[in-house]
N, C-alpha and C positions, 0 to 999 in steps of 0.2 A: 504493499500499499504506499502511495506517495506520502512523504512525511508531512507535506502541507495539509494532507487530508485531515490530520489531527491537530494542526496548528493553523487555525483560520487566520487568514491575513498574511501569513509567512510564505514567502516565495523561496523555494529551495533551488540552490544552484550547484551544478557540477562544473568544474573547471578542467578544461582539456587544453593544455599548452605544454610544449616541450622545454620552455625556458623557466626555471624555478623562480628567477627574479620577477618574471611577469606574474606568475601565480602568487608570489608573496605580495606584490604591489596590488593586484586585484583583491586579494584577502584583506589587506590593510584598508583600502579605501571602501570596500563594501561593508566592513565591520562597523562603519559609522551609521548604517541604516538598520534599524531594528526589525524591519520587515523583510530583510534578506538573511538567508542562512545558507552558507556554504557547507554542503553535506559530503563532498568528496572531490578528489582531483586525480588526474592522471596525466602522463607526459607523452602519450602517443595515441593515434587514432585506433590502433589494433585493440587497446585495452579499453577504449572509450565505451564500446558497446557493452562489454562485461560489467564495467563499473556502473554504467547507466542502468542496466537490467537489476543490478544489486541495490542501488540506492533510490532508484525511481525519482529523479529530479523533476522539478517543474520546468527548468530551463538548463540548458547546456550552453556554456560560453566556450566556442570551439575555435580553435586556431586552424589554419590550413596547412601550412608547411611543418610537417612533422615526420619523424621517422616511422618505418614499418607500413603505415597507412596514413594517406592525407586526410585533412579534415572534411573535404567534400565527400569522399567515398565513405567515411565513417559517418557523416551526416545522413547519407542515403540509407545505410544500414540501420541506424538508430530510428529514423523516422518511419521505417517499414515496421518495426517491432514494438516501438513505444508511441503510440498515437497521442498520448497526452502530453508527452515531453516536447518542448519547443527548443529548437536549436538557433542560437544567435551567434553568427560568425564574428570573431574578434581577430582581426588580421592586419598585417602591414600592407598587404596587397590592395591597391585601389583600382586595379583594372576591371573593366566591366566585364571582361571575359571570366574572371574569377567570380564576380558577383552574380552573373547570370547563371553560371554552373552551380553555385551554391544554392541559389533559390529553386533551380530545377531539381536539386537533390533533395529539397524539402526545407531548407532553412527558412526562418521567419523574419530574419533580419540580418544586417550587415553593418558592423561599426568598425572603425579604424583604431589602430593601437595608440593614436595620438589624441584619442578621445578623452575628455575630462571625466572624473568620476561621477559627476552629477548626470552626465549623459549616459554613461554606462548603466547607472541605476535606472534611469528613465527607459532605457532600451529594454532592460531585463523586465521591468514591470509591464511594458507595452506588449511584448511578445507573450508573457505569461497570460496576459489578458485576451490573447487571440488576435492581436494586431501585428501589423508589420512595421519594422523600424529600420531606417538607414541613417548613417552619419549625413550631415547636410551636404557635404561634397559628393558623396555617392548619390544621393537623391537628385542633386542638380545634374550630375553626369547622365543619370537615367532619363531625366526629363529632356535633356538636350540630345540624347541618342536613343530614341525609341527603337525597339527591336523591329526589324523588318518581318515580314511574313515568314514564319518559321518554315523550314523545309520538312519534308515527310519524315526523315529520319529524327529531326529534332523534336518531334512531338513526343517521343518516348524518352523516359530517363535512361541513364546508362544501364542500370540494373534491368529495366524493362527490355532493352535491347539485347542484353544477355540471355535473359529468359526466353524471348522470342526466338533467338537464334537456336537454342537447345531444342524448343518445341518444334521449330521447323525442320530439324534434323531427325525428328521422329521420336524424341524422348518423351516419356509420359511425365505428368506432374510430379508423381512420386520419384522418378529418376532425377528430374531437375532439382527437386528439393535435396536429394542426397548429394548431387554434384556440387551444388552451391552452399550446402550446409545451412539451409533455412528450412522453415516448417512447410508442410504440404499446404497448409492454408495460406501462407504468404505466396506460394506459387500460384495458387487459384486466384488470389486477389490480384496479382500481377496480370495473369491472363484476362481477367475481366476487364482490367483497366486498359490493357492493350487493345482489346477488341472495341471498347468504348471509344478510346481515343482515335482509333483509325477507322471506326465504323465498319468494322469487318466481322463476319460471323463464322465463316468456314475455315477449316485448317487449310484447304487448298489456297485460299485467299492470302492466309497468314504467310504461307511458304512463298507464294508469288511476291508478297511485299518484302519479305526477308531478302530474297534473291535481288529483286530490283534496287534495294537500298544497300547492297553490300554487306549484309549481316552474315550470310552463308554463300558459299560458292554455287554457282548454277551447275 
């Protein structure tokens, strides 16, 4: 059970960053806010999912550049399995390519590491409440550079593309779950999402789509 469920008004936070000084700084600045509680930390994306499953945070403050697994891949895995947990990216990268990839992976916000403590606090509370939050410079860049109509392949997340590739190769949902080390229900959910996004019903059409978009060889 999420810790916040028994402490009304408290937003629980998990820190994921490979720099101890960054974690120490975040812990220090967030300690001034009585309605924020840091309930765990880890230094790489690979352990982020395990830690998140263990402590069930309301919000994860997630770095991008980390060893073993980057924050974007970790975000996608976490948002697949913990639907109540919100991921807020906390990164030095201000490129819109990183921002768009993070949002596609399921992040609810993106703030930069030069952000002051008041904005970090505001961003955490915003995403915990179901809103989206960007650093002002990121928001301005997004406004000035609206995404063009997405191509067919970009409609799917990276994980959905991987799942579709395996399905198109003839693997059952159970087999895909075993290969990717995820639950059968997660694969079923991906399959439903893929069909909904692409407006495709039949396996033959899914295979044709996968071939046409380079997900599998013809």
